[in-house]
N, C-alpha and C positions, 0 to 999 in steps of 0.2 A: 504494500500500500504506500503510495507516495505521500509527501507532506501535505499537499492540498487536500487529498482525500481524508487524511487524518484530521485536519482542521474542520472540514465539512461535517464529518461524522461527529466530532466533538461538539460543534455548534448545535447540531440536532439533539445530541444527548443532553447537553446542559439545558437547552431551551425546554426540552420535554420535562426535565425535573423541576425547573424554577419558574416556568410561566405561571403567572397568577400569584406568586408568593407575596405575602402581604406586609413584610417588615421593612421593605426598602432594599432588600438583598435579592431582588427578583431578576428575571432574565434581562430586563432593560438596564439594570445596573451593570450586569455582566457585559452587555453589549457596549455601553458607554466606556467602560474600563478597557475593553478589547480595542475599540477604535482609538482611544487616547494612547494606549500602549503601543499600537502600531505607529502612530505619529511620533511619539517620543523615542521609540526604538529605532526608527529611521534616522532621527537626529543624532542619536548616540551610537549608531552603527552596531547595534546589538544583534544577536541571533534572533531573527523575527519568528522562527518556528518555536523556539523556547518561549519567547515573549508571548506569542499568541496562546500557546497551551497554558502558560501560567495565568494569563488574564482570564481565559475561559473557565479554568478550573479552580480559581482562587477561593471561591465561596461555595464550592460543591457540597460541603458539609461544614458550615461555619461553626466554630467552637461555641459561639453564643447560644446555639440551639442544640448542642449535643454534649453529652457527658464526657465523651472521649475527645480530648483536644487534638488527637492525631487522626480522627476519623476522616477529615478532608484529605489528608495526605494519602491515607490508605485506599480510599475510594478512587482517588485520581490514579494511583499506581495500578490498581486492578483494571481500571478502564484503559489506560494506555498500554498495559500488557496485552489486552485483548486485541489491540490494534497493531501489535508488533513493533511498538516504538522501542528504540534501543535503550538499554539500562542507563547509560550516561544522561540522556535527556530526561528520563523519568526521574532520576535523582535530582536534577536541576529544578524540575517542576515541583517536586516534593519540598525542596528547600524554600522555594518561593511561597508555597502555601503555608509552610511552618512559620515563616518569619514576617509575612506581609502585614499582619494586624498590629495596630496600635495596642500596647499592653500596659499603659499607665504613664503618667507624666514623668516618673522617675526611672523608667525602663528604657535602656538604649536600643537603638536600631541594630538588628542582627543581620541585615541583608548584606551578602558578600559579593554577589555577581552583578554585573551591569544589567543583565536581563531582569534580575530580581528588583533592582533599584528602579528600573523603568516601570515595571508593573506596580510596584508599591506607590510610586508617584501618581500613576494613573488612578489607582484606587483611592488615594488620598485627595486627589483633585475632585473626585466625585462626592467627597464628603465636605466640600467647600462650596462657597457661593450659593446661588439660588437653588441649585440641585441639592447641595448639602443641607440647607435649611429645610427643604421639603422632606428629605430623607430622615432628618433628625426628628421632626414631628411625627412622621409616619411610624418610625421605630418606637417613639415614646408612647404613641397610642396603642401600638401592637403589644407592647409590654406593660400597658396600663400604668405608666409612670405619671406622677403629678407634673403638670406643665411648668408651673413656677410656684415657688414658696419663698418669699423674701427672707424668711427666718432660717432657711436652709442654705448654708454656705457651700460653695464648691470645695471639693477635696482633691488635692494633688497626690494621687496614689503613688506610692513608692515602689510597689511590687505588682506583678501580674495578678497574684492571688487577691490583693486588695481591690484591684480594678475589676476583676471578675465578679466580686461580691457587691459592687456599687449599686445602690438603690437611689441614686440622686435624681433630681428633677431633670426634665428635658432641657431647660435653660441652663442648668449647671453643666450639662454635657458639653455645651459650647466652650466653657472655660476649662473643663477637665480633659477635653480632647481636641475639639475642632479648631479652636483658636491657637492651639499649639502646633498644628500640622505645618504651617507655613515655614517654620524654622527647621523642620525635619525633612524637607524635600531634598531629593538627591541630585537631580539634574538641573542644568541651567534653564532649560525650557520649562520644566516643572516649577521651578522657583518663580519664574516670571508669571506664569499663569496663576500660581497660588497667591501672589501678591494682590492681584486684582480681585480674586474671589474672597480672600480674607477681608479686604477693605469693604466689600459689599456686606459681609456678615456683620462687621462692626457697625455699619450704618443701620442695618436692620435691628440690631440689638439696642441701639440708641433710641430708635423709634418705638421699639417694643416697650422699653422701660418708661418712655414718655407717656405712651398710651396707658400703660399699667397704672401710672400715677394720676391718670385722669386728665392729662393735657388734651386740649382740643386741636 
């Protein structure tokens, strides 16, 4: 099976699993990350086959919805093995899936390859700007989080274990994760795009708090 066939089969597989998913980690999130990854990957001269597979499979079994943190890696490995993808590429994709997620304000980025850094930037860009705001509130509703509580302060989690147990508000999630992403981008293009999306979120939050306080 050639690389294009592997990509086409993987697109169909992932879309079949995630179409209609309601937390903001649906097929269209995957699609946007896939397309952003392709653009960034070309700029960075990354291996676009690995980039595409990493982007398409990065949320195949997200840790937020599964007890086993390695389930995504394992599902991806099994899928790629059925397609005859070579072991080296499978391991690169597994590394992307294992390291892509934000794991707390005090946890450093573990992404080691340019392909991984490209996919991570694309995933983080989709958590910023107008799309990031929409996905944040979608996820908050999906998990039944309080939208905002002025008496509940953001927490800068120092470990992944603390971050996983967080039950903060949706607005606090901006401060605990989303507004931190701009400084954690890997690529030049990713950083430029993140600046604009970050600024939009800051403007949104200013208006949110003004309206919360009853300003007309």
